[in-house]
DOVEXRO-958729 format. One record per residue: residue in one letter; x, y, z of N, C-alpha, C in turn. Coordinates in steps of 0.05 Angstrom, whole numbers. Atoms other than C-alpha are relative to their C-alpha. Layout:
BEGIN
REC  type    n.px    n.py    n.pz   ca.px   ca.py   ca.pz    c.px    c.py    c.pz
REC     A       X       Y       Z       X       Y       Z       X       Y       Z
...
This chain:
BEGIN
REC  type    n.px    n.py    n.pz   ca.px   ca.py   ca.pz    c.px    c.py    c.pz
REC     M     -11      12     -23    -217     197    -156       9      20      26
REC     K     -11     -24     -27    -180     262    -113     -23       8      17
REC     S      24      -8     -18    -248     294     -96      -9     -23      17
REC     I      19      25     -26    -270     221     -65      24       0      24
REC     F     -18       3     -19    -200     223     -30       5      21      18
REC     T       4     -20      -3    -204     288      -7     -24       0      24
REC     F      18      -1     -10    -275     283      18      11     -20      35
REC     L      -5       8     -27    -254     222      60      28       3      24
REC     F     -11     -11     -16    -201     254      89      -8      18      18
REC     V      19     -21     -32    -238     310     125     -12     -16      12
REC     V      19      20     -15    -286     255     141      24     -12      25
REC     F     -18      15     -21    -222     222     183       4      22      18
REC     C     -19     -12     -12    -190     282     204     -25      17      24
REC     T      34     -10     -17    -269     308     234       9     -16      20
REC     T      11      21      -9    -274     239     257      23       5      29
REC     S     -28       3     -20    -200     250     300       2      16      18
REC     L       0     -22      -4    -218     319     320     -19      -8      23
REC     L      10      10      -7    -278     290     348       8      -8      27
REC     A     -12      25     -14    -245     233     388      11      17      35
REC     Q      -4     -14     -31    -232     285     445     -16      -2      15
REC     R      21      -1     -17    -300     281     472       6     -28       5
REC     R       2      26      -2    -318     221     508     -14     -20     -18
REC     S      16      23      15    -351     155     482      16       6     -30
REC     W      -7      13      22    -297     149     428      25     -20      -2
REC     D     -19      17      -1    -250      95     410      23       3     -15
REC     V     -25     -12      16    -180     111     379      21     -30     -13
REC     N     -24      22       0    -135      56     348      23       4      -9
REC     V     -23     -13       7     -62      59     329      14     -29       5
REC     G      -4      29      -9     -19       1     313      12     -15     -29
REC     Y     -16      14      28      22     -44     251     -25     -15     -10
REC     A      13       8      29     -10     -69     193      12     -16     -19
REC     L     -13      27      16      10    -136     149     -18       4     -19
REC     M      17      16      31     -22    -142      74      20     -12     -13
REC     L      -9      19      17      -9    -203      41     -23      -1     -20
REC     P      19       0      28     -32    -197     -31     -11     -32      -3
REC     Q       8      29       1     -75    -255     -53     -13      -3     -31
REC     G      18      -6      26    -106    -280    -122      21       7     -25
REC     N     -15     -20      15     -69    -247    -185      26      16      10
REC     M     -20     -13     -18     -27    -207    -141      21       4      -1
REC     K     -20      14      -5      18    -251    -118      21       0     -22
REC     Q     -29      -3      18      61    -244    -179      10      28      -4
REC     G      -4     -28       9      71    -166    -172      15      12      28
REC     W     -13      -6     -16      86    -167     -99      -3     -17      19
REC     N       6      12      -7      92    -197     -36      -7       2      27
REC     N      18      -5     -30      73    -168      31       3      35       2
REC     A      -5     -27     -13      69     -89      60     -10       6      28
REC     H      -3      -9     -25      86     -63     122      -7      29       2
REC     G       1      -7       0      58     -12     149     -23       8      32
REC     I      19      -7     -21      14      29     200     -24       8       3
REC     T      35      -6       8     -67      39     212      -3      20      22
REC     L       4     -14     -22     -98      88     249     -32       0       2
REC     S      29       9      -5    -176      81     268     -17      26      25
REC     G      21     -14     -21    -226     132     299     -33     -15      -7
REC     L      29      11     -16    -294     100     326     -14      10      18
REC     Y      26      -7     -23    -359     128     353     -11     -18      14
REC     A       9      12     -16    -376      89     413     -29      16       9
REC     F      19     -10      -9    -452      96     420      -8      -2      24
REC     R       7      -4     -31    -477     108     488     -26     -19       1
REC     D      22      15     -11    -553      70     475       3     -22     -17
REC     L      -1      14      23    -516      26     426      24     -16       4
REC     P     -33      -2     -11    -448       5     466      15     -24     -17
REC     F      -9      14      19    -442     -54     420      14       8     -30
REC     L      -3      -9      37    -433     -15     348      16      25      10
REC     R     -21     -20       0    -375      35     333       3      -1     -34
REC     V       3       1      43    -381      66     262      23      26       6
REC     G     -15     -18       4    -322     110     244      15       5     -33
REC     A     -19      -4      27    -260     125     189      23     -13      15
REC     N     -28      16      -1    -200      85     176      31       9     -13
REC     L     -21      -4      15    -130     105     147      25     -13       9
REC     Q     -30      14       4     -67      60     125      21      13      -8
REC     Y     -16     -12      13      -6      79     103      22     -30      -1
REC     G     -23      17      -4      49      22      84      11       1     -28
REC     I     -21       7      23     103      -3      43       3     -24     -15
REC     Y      -6      30      11     105     -61      -9      29      -7     -20
REC     G     -26      10      21     167     -53     -45      17      23       6
REC     Y     -29     -24      -5     241      -8     -30      17     -22     -14
REC     Q     -23       8      13     285     -37     -87      17      13      -7
REC     R     -24     -10      17     349     -23    -110      14     -31     -11
REC     Q      -4      24       7     371     -63    -162      31      12     -23
REC     Q     -16      -4      20     438     -64    -204      -8      -3     -35
REC     Q       4      -2      31     415     -57    -294      20       6     -12
REC     E     -28      -3      22     458     -72    -346     -16      10     -23
REC     Y      26     -10      28     431     -33    -413      18       5     -23
REC     R     -17       1      27     465     -43    -481     -15      19     -14
REC     F       3     -27      23     467       4    -540      -2      -8     -28
REC     P       4      13      27     461      -9    -617      33     -11      -2
REC     N     -26       2       1     537       5    -612      13     -26       8
REC     S      -7      19     -12     548     -56    -575      14      10      35
REC     N     -12      -9     -33     572      -6    -511     -28     -11      27
REC     T      21       5     -24     536     -30    -447      11      26      32
REC     T      -7     -14     -23     524      17    -385     -14     -18      30
REC     I      10       4     -18     517      -5    -308     -14       9      19
REC     T      10      -8     -16     477      21    -260     -15      -3      16
REC     Q      11      15     -16     442      17    -198     -32      25      -2
REC     V      28      -4       9     358      32    -204     -22      -2      34
REC     Q      12       1     -23     317      50    -141     -29       1      -5
REC     L      36      -3      14     239      33    -148      -9       3      40
REC     S      19      -9     -27     194      60     -77     -29      -7      -9
REC     S      26      -5       9     132      37     -77     -16     -11      27
REC     S      15      -5     -24      80      52     -26     -32      -9       0
REC     I      40       2      -3      -8      39      -5      -8      15      20
REC     A      15      -7     -14     -50      75      18     -21       4      -4
REC     T      34       3      -2    -127      65      40      -9      26      20
REC     L      30     -23     -20    -184     115      69     -31      -1       7
REC     G      29      19      13    -246      88      72     -16      -7      42
REC     G       5      -1     -27    -304      84     132      -1     -31      16
REC     R      -1      22     -12    -312      32     183     -16     -10      18
REC     V      28      -2     -21    -375       0     218      11     -28      18
REC     Q     -18      20     -17    -351     -47     279     -25     -14      22
REC     V      29      23     -27    -409    -102     320      17     -20      14
REC     L     -13      11     -15    -379    -125     379     -15     -19      23
REC     Y      11      13     -26    -398    -176     438     -21      15      10
REC     P      14     -26      -2    -454    -141     453       5       6      42
REC     K      -1      -6     -27    -433    -156     535      29       1       5
REC     Y     -28      -5      -2    -362    -140     563       9     -28      12
REC     L     -21      19     -11    -308    -193     575      30       6      -8
REC     P     -30       0       4    -242    -198     577      11       4     -27
REC     V       0      17      29    -233    -225     510     -27      10     -18
REC     R      37       5      11    -293    -195     472      11       6     -33
REC     P       2      -2      23    -297    -210     400     -19       7     -19
REC     Y       6     -17      19    -321    -172     340      -3      -4     -27
REC     V      -6       1      24    -336    -162     267      -4      24      -5
REC     D      -4     -25      11    -321    -112     221       2       3     -32
REC     I      -5       3      26    -327     -86     159       6      29     -13
REC     Q     -15     -29       1    -287     -23     123      -5       5     -36
REC     S       3       2      31    -301      10      48      14      29      -7
REC     G      -4     -31       7    -267      72      15      24      -1     -24
REC     M     -21      -5      26    -205      81     -30      30      -7      10
REC     F     -22      14     -10    -146      44     -33      25       5     -28
REC     G     -21     -13      18     -83      73     -76      31     -14       9
REC     M     -16      12      -8     -24      38     -90      28      29     -16
REC     F     -19      -8       9      48      81    -111      21      -1     -10
REC     S     -27      -4       6     116      83    -141      21      23      -7
REC     S     -25     -29       3     172     134    -152      28     -20     -13
REC     L     -31      16      12     239     116    -190      21      16      -6
REC     Y     -20     -24       1     301     139    -184      27     -15     -15
REC     I     -25      20      19     369     116    -233      21      10       3
REC     E     -16     -14       1     428     135    -216      21       5     -18
REC     D     -30      -2      24     487     166    -259      17     -13       7
REC     P     -20      14       9     536     124    -280      23       3       3
REC     R     -34     -14       7     593     170    -290       4     -10     -20
REC     D     -13      13      21     601     129    -349      15      13     -24
REC     P      -6     -16      20     643     170    -402      -7     -13     -28
REC     F       8      12      19     622     122    -455     -29     -15      -2
REC     G      31      22       3     553      94    -432     -18      16       1
REC     C      22     -22      -1     494     135    -420     -12      15      34
REC     R      18       0     -28     446     166    -370     -21      12       0
REC     A      26      -1      -7     381     171    -350     -10      33      -1
REC     L      11     -17      -2     334     222    -366     -21       6      12
REC     E      24      -7     -12     277     222    -321       3     -18      23
REC     Q      -6      13     -27     275     208    -249     -38       6       0
REC     R      32      -9       3     193     205    -239     -14     -24      16
REC     D      21      18      -4     130     173    -205     -11     -15     -26
REC     I      11      17      23     115     115    -253     -22      -9       4
REC     T      18       7      -4      58      92    -222     -19      16      21
REC     S      16     -10     -14      -5     127    -191     -30      -6       0
REC     D      30      13       8     -75      89    -187     -10      -1      29
REC     V      24      -3     -27    -130      96    -136     -31     -20     -11
REC     T      27      11       0    -191      51    -136     -13      -8      28
REC     W      21       3     -29    -246      24     -89      12     -22      18
REC     Y      -7      35      -6    -233     -31     -40     -34      -6      32
REC     T       3      14     -14    -277     -76      11       7     -14      14
REC     A      -6      20     -20    -254    -104      69     -23     -14      24
REC     A      14       5     -10    -288    -151     115      17     -23      23
REC     G      -9      10     -20    -271    -190     180      -8      -7      24
REC     G       2      -1     -38    -265    -193     256      30      -8      16
REC     G     -25       3     -22    -221    -193     308     -11       3      32
REC     V      -4       2     -33    -211    -198     389       4      22      14
REC     L     -15     -18     -16    -202    -139     435       6     -15      29
REC     I       1      10     -16    -171    -157     493      19      22      28
REC     D       0     -13     -24    -168    -117     562      30      -6      11
REC     M     -19      -4     -16    -110     -88     586       6       4      30
REC     D      -1     -20     -34    -126     -59     652     -33      -9      13
REC     K      37       6       0    -201     -93     682      -4      24      18
REC     R       4     -24     -34    -196     -42     736     -25      25     -17
REC     T       3     -24      20    -211      10     675     -31     -15      -7
REC     K      22      12      22    -263     -41     628       9       9     -20
REC     D       2      -2      30    -249     -27     554       9      32      -4
REC     K     -25     -22       5    -203      30     564      26       2     -15
REC     H     -26      11      14    -139       5     547      -2     -34     -12
REC     M      -2      19      25    -140     -47     493      15     -19     -11
REC     L     -14       4      23     -98     -94     449     -23     -14     -20
REC     D      15       0      29    -139    -104     383      18     -20     -21
REC     I      -6      17      20    -123    -164     340     -18      -9     -21
REC     A      31      -5      17    -159    -161     282       9     -24     -37
REC     F      -8      13      27    -159    -204     207     -18      12     -16
REC     H      22     -11      25    -194    -174     142       8     -17     -16
REC     Y      -3       4      32    -201    -204      74     -14      24     -17
REC     G       8     -16      24    -197    -147      21      -5     -11     -25
REC     F       0      -8      31    -226    -132     -47      -9      17      -9
REC     G       6     -23      14    -237     -88     -99       7       4     -33
REC     G       0      -8      35    -233     -50    -171      31     -18     -13
REC     G     -30       3      16    -173     -60    -218      29      12       8
REC     I      -8     -16      -6    -116     -30    -198      36       1     -23
REC     T     -27       7      26     -43     -21    -242      23      10      28
REC     Y     -15      -6     -17      18     -22    -200      32     -11      -8
REC     A     -27      10      14     100     -31    -204      11     -14      15
REC     N     -12      16     -14     147     -76    -194      37     -17     -17
REC     M     -22      19      20     221     -98    -217       9     -23      -3
REC     G      -4      32       8     221    -168    -212      32     -13       9
REC     D     -25       9      -2     294    -187    -225      13       8     -32
REC     L      -4     -11      31     311    -140    -288      32       3       3
REC     K     -32     -12     -14     389    -144    -276       7       1     -26
REC     S     -12      -9      28     401    -140    -347     -24     -11     -29
REC     E       3      -7      15     384    -130    -417     -16     -34     -11
REC     H      13      21       6     370    -201    -431     -23      -7      20
REC     A      14       5      -7     332    -219    -372     -26      21      -9
REC     V      23     -30      15     289    -152    -392     -24     -10     -21
REC     G      13      11      24     266    -190    -460       4      15     -15
REC     N       4      -7      30     240    -160    -520     -19      22       7
REC     G      19     -24      -5     194    -103    -486     -22     -10      -1
REC     H      20       4       1     135    -144    -490     -14     -12      20
REC     T      14      18     -22      80    -174    -449      23     -28       8
REC     G     -13      36      -5     118    -237    -407     -26      -9      17
REC     T       8      17      -4      96    -287    -380     -24      -6      27
REC     N      19      -1     -21      64    -264    -315     -22      20      -3
REC     G      11     -19      -6      27    -214    -340       6      34      -2
REC     A      -8     -17      -8      65    -157    -330       4      12     -28
REC     K      -4     -11      23      80    -102    -382      27      20      14
REC     P     -36      -1       6     157     -70    -392     -11      33      11
REC     Y       7     -36       4     156       8    -370      26       7       0
REC     T     -35     -11       5     225      39    -400       3      34       8
REC     A     -10     -25      -7     255     101    -383      26       7     -13
REC     R     -13     -18      27     290     151    -433      24       4      18
REC     F     -30      -4       2     371     146    -439       9      19     -11
REC     V     -12      -5      25     416     181    -476      34       1       0
REC     N     -20      13      -1     480     164    -492      27      29      -6
REC     V     -17     -21       2     540     212    -474      15      10     -16
REC     T     -15      -1      20     576     205    -534     -10       7     -20
REC     T      11      -2      39     539     205    -593     -26      17       6
REC     N      23     -16       8     473     241    -564     -23     -19      -2
REC     E      27      12       2     429     190    -572     -20     -11      16
REC     V      28      13     -22     362     172    -541      -4     -27      -2
REC     H      19      19      -6     338     111    -524     -12      -7      24
REC     E      13       7     -22     293      72    -487       7     -31      12
REC     H      -3      26      -7     303       9    -441     -15      -6      23
REC     Q      17      16     -27     263     -31    -383      10       6      15
REC     V      -8       2     -26     272      -6    -319     -17     -17      29
REC     A      23      17     -18     207     -43    -284     -15     -10     -14
REC     E      22      20      14     148     -80    -299     -34      11      12
REC     L      35      -6      -6      69     -59    -301     -21     -17      18
REC     F      24      24      -1      20    -102    -267     -30      10       1
REC     D      33      -3       1     -60     -93    -274     -20     -28       9
REC     H       9      19      -5     -92    -137    -229     -28       3      19
REC     Q      30      -5     -19    -165    -139    -187       9       8      27
REC     L      -9       0     -29    -150    -117    -121      -6     -21      26
REC     R       2      18     -21    -145    -178     -68      22      -2      16
REC     Y     -23      -2     -24    -112    -181       0     -14     -10      24
REC     L      12       2     -22    -113    -206      63      17      12      27
REC     Q     -13     -15     -17     -93    -169     129       1       1      30
REC     L      -2       8     -29     -74    -172     197      18      29      15
REC     A       1     -21     -14     -76    -117     242       6      -2      36
REC     V     -15       3     -29     -38    -108     316      -1      26      13
REC     T       7     -23      -4     -65     -51     344      -4      15      29
REC     Y      -1     -16     -21     -69     -10     411     -30      19       7
REC     R      38     -22      11    -147      21     423      -3       7      37
REC     F       8     -12     -23    -157      69     481     -29      21      -5
REC     R      35     -19       2    -230      98     494       2      33      18
REC     F       5     -29     -15    -241     179     509     -29      -6      17
């Protein structure tokens, strides 16, 4: 997977460098990603940035081919959790989970063949889709409680994706025609299975349950803690892991300019 990501990144960088030449389109702007299907159980939405470099063929002015890079945040959760020990002691601390999405892939776009102030197009993208989460557990500074033994990335998974959709290019300066445009696009994306994390509502060990797979299909993610009084090591659930087929809708609003 890493080698594929590296190859696609090199392709994207090359595309960006070549965009200094005439007959290239560059998009930069905002992207909203909404989970579909079973993925609705694990996250609500992702907000991020999107960047594309598209080659405009001189002999085929309606065709664009290039690369697309996206980065977004689908979860930043800070939650107070309570942990209980066999000796009936409890510890309350803050747990922070940061989760992000990154995509890198190729893109093919077919525009309406003639110039219009509002020009429709269809679009397909395909490449690699990654979801990443890191965990931070604060030291509760409780002389009779516990402290976390680990702060780490809890999941990092990559799969393939394909997204198809369409959009419109709105000419922002009719004097130059097709040089400065507002690009509004909708896509439906799907891909392979992917593992990602969420905290849900794990505010206490009563909410956490017994550590088995929950009714929403989530698997518990546990972290190791040490009791500062007895030096006993325990594990407590701090997050949930989901494993779903990739499904999402995306809205992108970008500024497109042509070199």
